[in-house]
N, C-alpha and C positions, 0 to 999 in steps of 0.2 A: 108869585113869582118874583115880583121885586123884593119884598122879604125876604126870600130865602136867599137871593144874591148877596143883600145886603150884611146877613148873618155870616154867610159861607166867606166873605171877606173879612167879615170881622174875627170869624173863628182864627184863621191864617194868620192876622195880624197879632191875634194873642199867642199862636204857637209861637211865632218868630221872636214877638219878645218873652217869652218863658226860655226859649233856648239862648235868648243873647243876656239873659238875665241870669244863667248859671251862676254858680260858684265859679269864681275868676281861678281857681287853682285846676278845676275841671278844664274850663275854657283851654288855658294854657296848656296843661298837657296833651289835651287833643292836638293843639296846634302845633304841637312840638314834635311830634312824629311825622315824618314823609317816607312816602313807602316806594319801593323800586321794586317792579313784578309782585307786588304783594306783600315784600318781605321787608320790615323794619330795622334796617341796614345802615341810615343816616339820620341822627338825631339833631336838630336846628335848635338852638338854644334861643329861649326867648326870656322875661324876667318872669318868675311865678312864685309863690310861695305854698309850703307844705311840707308834713312831717318826713313824706315818703320820698323825699327830693335831696341831691347833694349839689354842690357847687359844680358846676362847668368847668373844665379845667380847661377849655378852647376858649373862652369868652372872655378873660381877662375880670371874672368876678363878676360880671354883670347877668347872670342868669343861673338856671337849677334845670338838672336833668333827674329822671326818675332813677333811684338808688340800684334799683336789679339791672339797670342796663349798662350801669356806669364801667363795665369790665368789656362792654362790646360795640364802645366808639370809635370812631375812624377820625383821627384828628388829619385835620387837611391845613396846609402850610400856604399860606401863598405865596405866587413865583417871586415875587419882591421882596419875600420874609430877609433879613440880613443873617438869618441861622442858614441859609441855603448859600450865603457868599461870603464863609471866612474868610478874615485877614491875613496877610502874610504867608498864603499858600506856597505861592513860589518862593519866597525867603525860606519857608521849614525845608520844601522838598531839596533847595539848593543845599542848604547845610548838610540836610541826611546824605545826599548825592557826594560832596565833597569828603563829610567823616567817611564815608565806606570807600572812597579811592583813598584817600590819605591812611587808612586802618591796613589796606590789600598792599600798596605801594610800601609799608613797615615791614608787613608779613614776608613780601617777596624779598625786600633786602636783606633782614637777617637770615631768611632760613633757603635762601640760593645757593645752592651746593658751588663751594669755590674749591680751589684744588689743594691739595697735599703733598708736599714734596718731601719725597725721599732722596737721600743724598748720603752717599758712602763716604765715609771719613778718612778710611785709611785704616792700618791697622796698628792695633794697641800692643800687641804683645807678639812673640812669634818663640816657639821652641823646635828644636831639630832632634831626630834621633834615627840611626841604621841599625837597621834588623835584616839580617837575612840577606844582605843585596835590595832592602825596600828604604827608602828615608820616608820619615814619617815627619810631617810638617803641622803642629798645632798653634795656629795659626786665632787671635781674640781680634775682630772685626768692629767697626763701632758705623752705627749707622745716624745720621740727622733727619729726624722726621719733623717738620714742621706743617702746623693746622693753621692755614688762613680761614676758617669757617667762625663764624659767631656763634657755634654749639660745640659741645664737646665730642671727641670721637675716640673709640677704642681700636686698638692692634689686635688683634684676633690670634692670628697665624703667620708664620714667617718660616720660606722655602729658600733654600739654599743649595747651589750645584757649584763646587771650585772643578777648575779646567785647567789642564796643563797639556799641550800641543794637541789640544782639541779631544782632548780625553777626560774626561768627568773622573777626578782622584779623588773629592769629597763630596760629601751630600748629608744635607740634616733638615728636619723638621720639626719647628719647633709652635707649640700652641701655648702663645705667650697671650698675657693682657694686661695690656699698657692703655692707661687712660691718659688722653691729653686735652688740657682745656681749650677751650678758645683762645684764639690768637695765640697760642702757646708753642714751644717748641720742645722736644724731649730727645733723648740718644738714648739708641737699643745698641746694646752688645751681643754678640753673639760668637762664638766659638765652634771653630772649625777642624776636623784633624784629616789632612791631605797624604794619601798614601801613594807614592812614586816610584814605580817599580820601572822606569826608563834606565837602561842600561848607560847609557851616554850622560844621562842628567848625572846620574847615582857616582860615573867616575869625575865627572866636574864637581861635583858636592864632596868627595872624597879627596882628590888629589891637591897634596898638600902645596903642590909648586905653583898655584895658581892661586893668587891675592885675593880675588873676587869671586864670592861663590854664591851667586844670587840666581834665582829662579822666578818666572815670570809665572804668577797665578793669576786668569781669571775667574773672578766671582760675578756671579748674575743669580739673582734671586726676585722673588714675588713677596709683597706683603700685603696682607688681606687688612682691609679696616671695613669698621661698621659703625653707622651713625643715621638716626633719625630712621632705624628699619630697613636702611638700605647696605650692601654689601658692595665694597669695591676693592680691586685688586692694582695695587701700583707695580710695577716694575723698574729695577735698576740692575746696573750692573758698575763693574771696578775692575780695575786690572792693577796687580802689587809686584812689587820687587820683592821679595824674600831672601834672606841670609841663609842658604842652605847649609853651611859649613860651622857656626857654633850659634849658642843662644844671644845674638847682638842685638837683637829686635827684642825691646824694652818696652813696659810701659810706661805711657807720658799723658800726661791730663789730657780731657778733652777738649 
């Protein structure tokens, strides 16, 4: 019995010595795996050698891992690692916010719609004719258009009505394309033929004993402008005295 016990302890010591005396690479390989629920999901790097091993990317060159497990690694970064605390983050975020605000302010300043001014500049010329008790007044009027925007506009249409004694005596509709640049002004000319059939007005204009032969015409209209895919209508009106006895209203420079 004593001999069997000694031999048994001796065999166990020899087995443990045989396991510890195995190849260092195999021992390192066996100790380099740790399992969670029976799966090899996390690898711990220890110094080892062998042809089937590659340098561990997370051990700072001090360990190796099996080459077939290279693409299955899970990299763990310590909480105190500097890569988790980038420098000047607040500065970069502040600069990005400031640049966005400045760009938005510039876009808003230049694209904000401003007023387009339409001002009648009076008559440029006029002519009169008498036909069967009707007075025909051919007048050419001038419009001053001012663009106060930082982008060009286009005048697309002009509607004009001429009234005498609250009656419409002349009317035109012109589809006109006039381009006006940013912060620029242009003049538009339009001609209207007014037919006045009022008997009292005809007598005043044709009576030679009267030295002054003026007719008050009320001109009102709308100007249609387009810009930035937007259409806007601008209303205007004016009052003009026109000589209905002769062609005394001559063209004058704008």
